[in-house]
C-alpha positions as CSV (number, residue, x, y, z in Angstrom):
1,M,-1.7,-86.6,-13.3
2,V,-3.9,-84.3,-14.8
3,H,-4.2,-83.0,-11.2
4,Y,-0.5,-82.5,-11.0
5,E,-0.1,-81.0,-14.2
6,F,-2.9,-78.6,-13.7
7,G,-1.6,-77.6,-10.4
8,R,2.1,-77.1,-11.7
9,R,0.8,-74.7,-14.3
10,L,-1.3,-72.8,-11.4
11,C,1.8,-72.5,-9.7
12,R,4.0,-71.4,-12.6
13,F,1.1,-68.8,-13.4
14,A,1.1,-67.2,-9.5
15,L,4.8,-67.2,-9.9
16,L,4.4,-65.2,-13.2
17,L,1.9,-62.7,-11.9
18,A,3.7,-62.0,-9.2
19,A,6.9,-61.1,-11.3
20,I,5.1,-58.7,-13.2
21,C,3.9,-57.1,-10.1
22,L,7.0,-56.5,-9.1
23,V,8.2,-55.0,-12.6
24,P,9.7,-51.6,-11.8
25,G,7.4,-48.8,-14.2
26,L,4.4,-51.2,-14.2
27,T,2.7,-49.7,-10.9
28,S,-0.3,-47.0,-11.4
29,A,1.0,-43.6,-11.1
30,A,-1.0,-42.0,-8.0
31,D,-2.9,-38.8,-7.6
32,H,-2.8,-36.4,-4.8
33,Y,-4.4,-33.0,-3.8
34,V,-3.2,-30.0,-2.7
35,C,-5.7,-27.2,-1.6
36,A,-4.8,-24.6,1.0
37,A,-8.4,-24.3,2.7
38,A,-8.8,-28.0,3.0
39,T,-9.9,-29.2,6.7
40,G,-9.1,-32.6,6.9
41,T,-6.1,-34.8,7.3
42,A,-4.1,-33.1,5.3
43,D,-2.4,-36.2,3.6
44,G,-3.1,-35.6,-0.3
45,S,-5.3,-38.3,-0.5
46,S,-8.5,-36.5,-1.4
47,W,-10.2,-33.1,-1.4
48,T,-11.1,-33.2,2.2
49,N,-7.9,-34.7,3.1
50,A,-6.0,-32.5,0.9
51,Y,-2.1,-31.2,1.5
52,T,-2.7,-27.4,2.3
53,D,0.7,-26.6,0.5
54,L,3.0,-28.5,-1.7
55,P,4.6,-31.4,0.4
56,A,8.0,-31.6,1.4
57,S,8.7,-35.1,-0.8
58,F,7.1,-36.5,-3.9
59,V,6.5,-39.8,-5.5
60,R,8.0,-40.3,-9.2
61,G,5.4,-40.5,-11.4
62,D,2.4,-39.0,-9.7
63,T,0.8,-35.9,-10.1
64,Y,-0.1,-33.4,-7.7
65,W,-3.7,-31.8,-8.6
66,V,-3.9,-28.0,-6.9
67,A,-6.7,-26.2,-6.4
68,A,-7.2,-22.2,-6.0
69,G,-5.7,-20.8,-3.2
70,S,-2.3,-19.2,-2.0
71,Y,0.4,-21.3,-1.5
72,G,4.4,-20.8,-0.2
73,S,7.6,-21.2,-1.8
74,H,8.8,-24.2,-2.7
75,T,12.5,-26.3,-3.6
76,F,11.4,-28.9,-6.0
77,S,14.3,-31.5,-5.3
78,T,12.9,-35.5,-5.4
79,T,16.0,-37.8,-6.6
80,A,15.2,-38.5,-10.4
81,S,14.0,-42.1,-11.4
82,G,14.9,-42.5,-14.6
83,T,12.4,-40.7,-17.0
84,S,9.3,-40.8,-14.6
85,V,8.2,-37.5,-13.9
86,I,6.6,-35.9,-11.0
87,T,3.5,-33.4,-12.5
88,I,2.3,-30.5,-10.7
89,K,-0.8,-29.6,-12.1
90,A,-3.7,-27.0,-12.0
91,A,-7.3,-28.5,-11.2
92,T,-10.2,-27.8,-13.4
93,D,-13.9,-28.3,-13.1
94,S,-13.0,-30.8,-16.0
95,S,-10.0,-32.1,-14.8
96,H,-9.1,-32.7,-11.3
97,G,-7.6,-36.4,-10.4
98,S,-9.4,-39.8,-9.8
99,N,-11.0,-38.7,-6.6
100,S,-13.7,-36.1,-6.6
101,T,-14.2,-36.0,-2.9
102,G,-14.7,-33.1,-1.2
103,W,-14.1,-31.2,-4.9
104,T,-16.6,-28.1,-5.5
105,S,-17.4,-27.8,-9.1
106,S,-19.6,-24.3,-8.2
107,G,-16.2,-22.6,-7.6
108,T,-17.6,-21.3,-4.1
109,G,-16.9,-24.1,-1.9
110,T,-13.4,-25.0,-0.3
111,C,-11.8,-26.5,-3.2
112,H,-12.5,-25.4,-6.6
113,Q,-11.0,-24.4,-9.2
114,G,-9.2,-21.0,-9.8
115,Q,-5.9,-19.8,-9.5
116,A,-3.3,-20.9,-7.3
117,K,-0.8,-18.0,-6.2
118,F,2.8,-19.3,-5.1
119,T,4.3,-16.4,-3.0
120,P,7.3,-16.9,-0.5
121,A,6.3,-16.1,3.3
122,S,7.2,-12.4,4.1
123,G,10.9,-11.3,5.0
124,S,11.9,-14.4,2.9
125,T,14.7,-14.1,0.1
126,A,13.9,-17.5,-1.3
127,A,13.0,-17.9,-5.0
128,P,9.4,-18.9,-4.9
129,W,10.3,-22.0,-7.1
130,N,13.6,-23.6,-7.0
131,I,14.2,-27.2,-9.0
132,T,17.6,-29.0,-8.6
133,T,17.0,-32.2,-10.0
134,S,15.1,-33.3,-13.8
135,Y,12.0,-34.6,-15.2
136,W,8.9,-32.1,-13.6
137,T,5.9,-30.6,-15.2
138,F,4.6,-27.7,-14.1
139,D,1.0,-27.3,-15.9
140,G,-1.5,-24.5,-14.8
141,S,-3.8,-26.0,-17.5
142,Y,-5.3,-23.1,-18.6
143,R,-5.1,-19.4,-19.6
144,G,-7.6,-16.8,-21.2
145,T,-6.4,-13.9,-22.9
146,W,-2.8,-14.1,-23.0
147,N,-1.9,-11.1,-21.6
148,D,-4.1,-10.7,-18.7
149,P,-2.3,-12.3,-15.6
150,T,-5.6,-13.5,-14.0
151,S,-6.8,-15.8,-16.4
152,Y,-3.9,-18.7,-16.0
153,G,-3.9,-21.5,-13.7
154,F,-0.8,-20.9,-11.8
155,Y,0.9,-17.6,-10.7
156,V,4.6,-17.8,-9.3
157,N,5.4,-14.0,-7.8
158,N,8.5,-12.7,-6.9
159,N,7.0,-9.0,-6.5
160,N,7.0,-7.9,-2.7
161,N,5.7,-4.2,-3.7
162,G,8.2,-3.6,-6.3
163,V,10.9,-5.3,-4.9
164,P,12.1,-9.3,-5.6
165,Y,11.5,-11.7,-3.1
166,N,14.5,-13.2,-4.6
167,A,17.0,-10.8,-6.3
168,V,18.1,-13.0,-8.3
169,Q,14.8,-15.1,-9.6
170,A,11.1,-16.0,-9.5
171,I,12.0,-19.7,-10.9
172,S,15.6,-20.9,-9.9
173,V,16.7,-24.3,-12.0
174,S,20.3,-24.9,-10.9
175,G,22.5,-28.0,-11.1
176,G,21.5,-28.9,-14.5
177,P,18.4,-30.8,-14.6
178,S,17.1,-31.7,-17.5
179,N,13.5,-32.2,-19.1
180,L,11.4,-29.7,-17.1
181,T,8.3,-28.3,-18.8
182,F,6.5,-25.1,-17.7
183,K,3.4,-24.3,-19.3
184,Y,0.3,-22.2,-18.3
185,L,1.5,-19.8,-15.4
186,V,1.9,-16.2,-14.8
187,V,5.7,-15.4,-13.7
188,K,5.8,-12.0,-11.8
189,G,9.1,-9.8,-11.7
190,S,9.6,-7.0,-9.2
191,D,7.8,-4.4,-11.9
192,G,10.8,-3.8,-13.8
193,G,13.2,-1.0,-12.9
194,T,13.7,-1.7,-9.2
195,G,15.2,-5.0,-9.0
196,Q,17.6,-7.6,-11.3
197,D,15.5,-10.5,-11.3
198,Q,14.8,-13.0,-13.7
199,C,11.4,-14.8,-14.3
200,I,13.4,-17.8,-15.0
201,W,16.9,-18.7,-15.1
202,F,18.2,-22.1,-16.0
203,Q,21.9,-21.6,-15.0
204,A,25.2,-22.4,-16.1
205,N,27.1,-25.9,-15.2
206,G,28.8,-28.9,-16.9
207,N,26.3,-30.9,-17.8
208,G,24.4,-28.6,-19.7
209,N,20.6,-28.1,-19.6
210,Q,19.0,-30.3,-21.7
211,N,15.2,-30.9,-23.3
212,D,13.6,-28.3,-21.5
213,Y,10.3,-26.6,-22.2
214,V,8.6,-22.9,-21.4
215,G,5.1,-22.5,-23.3
216,Y,1.6,-20.8,-22.8
217,T,3.4,-18.5,-20.2
218,L,3.2,-15.1,-19.4
219,F,6.3,-12.9,-18.7
220,D,5.2,-9.8,-16.6
221,T,7.7,-7.2,-15.6
222,P,10.8,-9.2,-14.7
223,G,13.2,-6.6,-13.4
224,V,16.3,-7.7,-16.3
225,Q,15.0,-10.8,-18.1
226,A,12.3,-13.2,-18.6
227,L,14.2,-16.1,-19.5
228,R,18.0,-16.5,-19.0
229,L,19.2,-19.4,-20.7
230,S,22.9,-21.0,-19.8
231,S,24.6,-23.5,-21.8
232,V,21.2,-24.9,-22.7
233,Q,20.5,-27.8,-25.3
234,N,17.0,-28.4,-26.9
235,F,14.9,-25.7,-25.5
236,I,12.0,-24.4,-26.7
237,S,10.5,-21.3,-25.8
238,E,6.7,-20.7,-27.8
239,Y,3.5,-19.4,-27.5
240,N,4.7,-16.9,-24.7
241,W,4.2,-13.3,-23.7
242,M,6.5,-11.2,-22.3
243,R,6.1,-8.0,-21.3
244,N,8.1,-5.0,-19.9
245,N,11.6,-5.6,-18.4
246,G,13.7,-2.8,-17.1
247,S,16.4,-2.7,-14.8
248,A,17.7,0.1,-12.7
249,G,20.9,0.5,-14.6
250,G,19.0,0.8,-17.9
251,H,20.7,-2.7,-19.6
252,S,18.5,-5.8,-19.7
253,E,17.2,-7.9,-22.4
254,M,14.1,-9.9,-22.8
255,I,15.6,-13.3,-23.5
256,A,19.4,-13.4,-22.5
257,I,21.6,-16.4,-23.6
258,N,24.8,-16.9,-21.6
259,E,27.8,-18.7,-21.2
260,G,28.3,-22.1,-22.6
261,G,30.9,-23.6,-25.4
262,S,33.2,-20.9,-25.2
263,P,36.8,-22.2,-24.5
264,G,38.3,-21.4,-21.0
265,N,34.9,-20.2,-19.8
266,G,34.0,-23.5,-17.5
267,K,30.6,-23.2,-17.7
268,G,29.6,-26.6,-19.6
269,P,28.6,-27.4,-23.3
270,A,27.8,-24.9,-25.9
271,N,23.9,-23.7,-26.2
272,S,22.5,-25.7,-29.3
273,N,19.3,-26.5,-31.0
274,I,17.3,-23.3,-29.5
275,S,13.6,-23.1,-30.6
276,I,12.1,-19.0,-29.7
277,R,8.6,-19.3,-31.4
278,Y,5.1,-17.9,-31.7
279,N,5.9,-15.6,-28.9
280,Y,5.0,-11.9,-28.1
281,I,8.0,-9.9,-26.7
282,E,6.9,-6.6,-25.8
283,N,8.4,-3.3,-24.6
284,S,11.6,-5.1,-23.9
285,Q,14.4,-2.5,-23.4
286,G,18.2,-2.9,-23.0
287,A,20.8,-4.3,-25.4
288,G,18.0,-6.2,-27.5
289,N,14.8,-8.1,-27.6
290,I,17.1,-11.6,-27.5
291,S,20.8,-11.0,-26.3
292,T,24.1,-12.9,-25.6
293,P,25.0,-9.8,-22.5
294,C,27.6,-12.4,-20.8
295,G,30.3,-10.7,-19.1
296,C,32.3,-13.5,-19.0
297,S,33.9,-15.3,-22.1
298,S,31.6,-15.0,-24.9
299,P,29.0,-17.9,-25.3
300,G,29.1,-20.3,-28.3
301,F,26.2,-22.0,-30.4
302,S,25.9,-25.5,-32.7
303,G,23.2,-26.6,-34.0
304,Y,20.5,-25.2,-34.6
305,F,19.2,-21.4,-33.3
306,D,15.6,-20.9,-34.4
307,I,13.7,-17.3,-34.1
308,Y,10.6,-17.4,-36.3
309,G,7.0,-16.8,-36.2
310,N,7.3,-14.1,-33.0
311,V,5.7,-10.5,-32.8
312,F,8.6,-8.1,-31.4
313,F,6.8,-4.7,-31.1
314,A,6.8,-1.4,-28.3
315,N,3.7,0.0,-27.0
316,L,4.5,2.3,-24.6
317,A,0.9,2.6,-23.4
318,E,0.7,-0.3,-22.2
319,A,4.5,-0.2,-20.6
320,N,4.5,0.7,-16.6
321,S,6.5,3.7,-15.5
322,K,9.4,2.4,-14.2
323,T,10.5,0.6,-18.0
324,S,8.6,3.0,-20.4
325,A,11.2,5.9,-20.2
326,K,13.7,3.2,-20.7
327,I,12.8,1.2,-23.9
328,G,15.3,1.8,-26.4
329,A,18.1,2.4,-24.6
330,W,20.3,0.1,-27.0
331,D,17.0,-2.0,-28.4
332,S,18.5,-4.4,-31.3
333,V,15.9,-7.4,-32.0
334,I,18.8,-9.3,-31.7
335,F,22.3,-8.6,-30.1
336,L,25.0,-11.2,-30.1
337,N,27.4,-10.0,-27.9
338,G,30.7,-11.2,-28.5
339,S,29.1,-14.8,-30.0
340,A,30.5,-17.3,-31.7
341,I,27.8,-19.0,-34.1
342,G,28.7,-21.9,-34.9
343,G,25.9,-23.7,-35.9
344,N,22.8,-22.5,-38.5
345,M,21.1,-19.3,-37.3
346,H,17.0,-18.9,-38.8
347,V,15.6,-15.7,-38.3
348,Y,12.1,-16.2,-40.5
349,N,8.9,-14.7,-40.7
350,N,9.0,-12.3,-37.7
351,T,6.8,-9.3,-37.4
352,I,8.5,-6.1,-35.6
353,V,6.6,-3.2,-34.7
354,G,7.1,-0.1,-33.1
355,L,10.9,-0.1,-31.9
356,P,12.6,3.2,-31.0
357,S,16.2,1.7,-31.5
358,N,19.1,3.7,-31.3
359,N,21.3,1.0,-33.4
360,S,22.6,0.9,-36.6
361,A,21.4,-2.3,-37.3
362,D,17.6,-2.7,-36.1
363,M,17.7,-6.9,-36.4
364,V,20.7,-8.0,-35.5
365,N,24.1,-5.9,-33.9
366,W,27.3,-8.1,-33.7
367,G,28.6,-6.3,-30.5
368,N,31.8,-7.1,-29.4
369,G,33.0,-9.0,-32.4
370,A,30.6,-11.7,-32.5
371,S,31.0,-13.7,-35.6
372,L,29.9,-16.8,-37.5
373,T,32.7,-19.3,-37.0
374,G,33.2,-23.0,-38.1
375,G,30.9,-23.3,-41.1
376,G,27.9,-21.4,-38.7
377,T,25.4,-19.4,-41.4
378,M,22.7,-17.0,-40.7
379,A,19.3,-16.4,-42.7
380,I,17.0,-13.5,-42.3
381,E,14.3,-13.9,-44.6
382,N,10.6,-13.3,-44.7
383,N,10.2,-10.7,-42.0
384,L,7.8,-7.7,-41.5
385,W,8.6,-4.3,-40.2
386,Y,6.2,-1.2,-39.4
387,S,6.5,2.1,-37.8
388,N,10.1,1.5,-36.6
389,T,13.0,4.1,-36.2
390,H,14.7,2.7,-39.0
391,V,16.0,-0.2,-40.4
392,S,19.6,-1.5,-41.6
393,E,20.3,-4.7,-43.9
394,F,22.6,-6.9,-42.0
395,T,25.4,-8.1,-44.2
396,G,28.6,-10.2,-44.4
397,A,30.3,-13.5,-45.0
398,G,27.3,-16.8,-44.2
399,I,24.8,-14.2,-44.1
400,T,21.4,-14.2,-46.0
401,W,19.4,-11.1,-45.7
402,D,16.2,-10.9,-48.3
403,Y,12.5,-11.0,-48.7
404,Q,11.9,-8.3,-46.4
405,S,8.3,-6.3,-46.3
406,Y,8.2,-2.6,-44.9
407,F,5.2,-0.9,-44.6
408,S,4.9,3.1,-43.3
409,Q,8.7,2.7,-41.9
410,N,11.3,5.3,-42.8
411,N,15.0,5.1,-43.0
412,V,15.0,1.9,-44.6
413,T,18.2,0.7,-46.0
414,D,18.0,-2.7,-48.1
415,G,19.6,-3.6,-50.8
416,S,18.5,-7.2,-51.3
417,A,16.7,-8.4,-54.1
418,H,13.3,-8.6,-53.2
419,I,12.7,-6.0,-50.8
420,Q,8.5,-5.0,-50.3
421,C,9.2,-1.1,-49.5
422,P,5.9,0.5,-51.2
423,G,6.7,3.7,-52.4
424,G,10.1,2.5,-53.6
425,S,12.4,4.8,-51.7
426,S,13.9,4.4,-48.4
427,N,10.7,5.5,-46.9
428,C,8.1,3.2,-47.4
429,A,4.2,4.1,-47.7
430,G,1.9,0.9,-47.7
431,G,-0.6,1.8,-44.6
432,N,-0.6,-0.4,-41.7
433,P,-1.5,-3.8,-42.8
434,F,-2.7,-5.4,-39.3
435,V,-6.4,-5.8,-38.4
436,N,-6.2,-3.6,-35.5
437,V,-2.5,-2.5,-34.5
438,V,-2.0,1.7,-33.4
439,I,1.3,2.6,-32.0
440,N,1.4,3.4,-28.4
441,T,-2.5,2.7,-27.8
442,Q,-3.8,0.7,-25.6
443,G,-5.3,-3.0,-26.7
444,R,-4.2,-2.3,-30.5
445,D,-2.1,-5.5,-30.6
446,D,-3.8,-8.1,-33.1
447,F,-1.2,-8.6,-35.8
448,H,-3.1,-10.2,-38.3
449,L,-3.2,-8.9,-41.8
450,T,-5.7,-7.1,-43.7
451,F,-4.0,-7.7,-46.7
452,D,-1.1,-9.6,-48.4
453,T,2.7,-8.9,-48.4
454,A,4.9,-9.5,-51.4
455,T,5.6,-13.4,-52.0
456,W,7.6,-14.9,-49.3
457,T,10.6,-17.4,-50.0
458,P,9.1,-20.8,-49.0
459,L,10.5,-22.6,-46.3
460,P,10.4,-26.0,-44.7
461,P,8.5,-27.5,-41.9
462,P,8.3,-26.2,-39.5
463,Y,9.3,-22.9,-40.7
464,N,6.1,-23.2,-42.8
465,V,3.2,-22.9,-40.2
466,D,2.3,-19.5,-38.5
467,M,1.3,-18.8,-34.9
468,D,-2.0,-19.9,-35.5
469,G,-1.3,-23.4,-36.8
470,V,-1.8,-22.4,-40.4
471,V,0.3,-23.3,-43.4
472,R,1.8,-20.9,-45.1
473,T,1.4,-20.2,-48.8
474,S,2.2,-16.5,-49.1
475,S,3.1,-14.0,-46.2
476,R,5.7,-12.7,-44.6
477,G,5.4,-11.5,-41.3
478,A,4.4,-13.9,-37.8
479,F,0.8,-14.6,-39.4
480,Q,0.1,-15.8,-42.7
481,F,-3.2,-13.9,-44.5
482,T,-6.3,-15.8,-44.8
483,G,-8.6,-13.6,-46.8
484,A,-10.3,-12.2,-43.5
485,S,-9.7,-11.5,-39.7
486,S,-11.0,-9.8,-36.8
487,T,-9.5,-11.0,-33.1
488,A,-6.7,-13.1,-32.8
489,P,-7.5,-16.8,-32.8
490,A,-6.7,-19.2,-29.8
491,P,-3.2,-20.8,-30.6
492,P,-3.4,-24.5,-31.2
493,T,-3.2,-27.1,-28.4
494,G,-2.2,-30.4,-28.2
495,L,1.0,-29.5,-29.8
496,T,4.1,-32.0,-29.5
497,A,7.4,-30.5,-29.9
498,T,9.8,-32.0,-32.1
499,I,13.7,-31.9,-32.2
500,H,15.0,-31.1,-35.4
């Protein structure tokens, strides 16, 4: 009897173990290896036998490690399986997968750390990256200097000697995929002025584009836009550097928000819960730095629309010849062309420097009948202005404009209660508040403060943290004054995005 009972229990244990092994999602994720110079079997099983380009199909839940080298264009269309993410990640000496066979840490061997550059084949008109399904992470793993294109792990190239390979986008997101992450990339456009290309376009569709993230990326010289967002929900852009856009027609914007939520436009749900924070936006030309330029029915907004902790600036010494002549063609910071803002828009603690605007409202321009609707509100507070062409207070029902600071800023029209305008007139004195900013001078782009501004209006999380992760106690503009600063510290790492 004892032997029988023991055998029965052993059988039950074996059956339970087998059942556990068959449960979906409990299998171990695998590593695969991609190295352009590999000379082995090309089955992706090790660095020696790495794929020489990204494979045609991927395994859900797995990670594809990519070594330095030149790679072609690719379509990412593996069918989604629940919430299982496929990760495409730049390999580094400290992190390059579970199998190190064939890896060379010195950086001089076949498979080593270095930039992986994705460029379409000669004569191709395909987008370098085309993404049509959900749950992907594209991670270049590292960057050095924010505006140095050689210091990132991944480089997505849409520049064929000044002409875009794909006339529309470097990275195409189509069909409504959700839960996409892009970080530590260079996305190269057509050098501005020669194409109508975007760096990344989240295209409009009936389902919307949900829970997408773009961070720690350099958007370099797009033809018209760094980001085009169409019918997005729960979207975050943070810690990016965007520079030198400019179309041949003289009309563009660094971030365009199009379509979604307008009656009859057929483009999908309203844009909602958008955060644009902690970015450098340099030498944007056209309608505005952030704009809703849609020629179709006007885009709708719900939830929150947050623009905070950014630096918007012009530095013509860092513009290329194709864009420098066009900067300021219209150029407000935010141009809301025909938009219906049905949620709460927050424009907090931005630094705005050197914009050669020709508009009557430098921060916001309604454009073509845009308005707040359905209880929507707009709060524009704690921003710092330096040496722009002029600034005009933006007013209206549901709009709060206050706590602006102006230094070396002429032509100020601001009747709010807490204005800081040294000199006490519309032409504000007060000198240069920044550690190392000289208008139109190469490399003078350190916007940390050497002295504090007038008191800010305290704000709740997440608006009370600056680009460096410092909790704010006083300062207006993108950075909290810390008493001393000489160079911009690295941004915080390991942050998680929380939808609020």
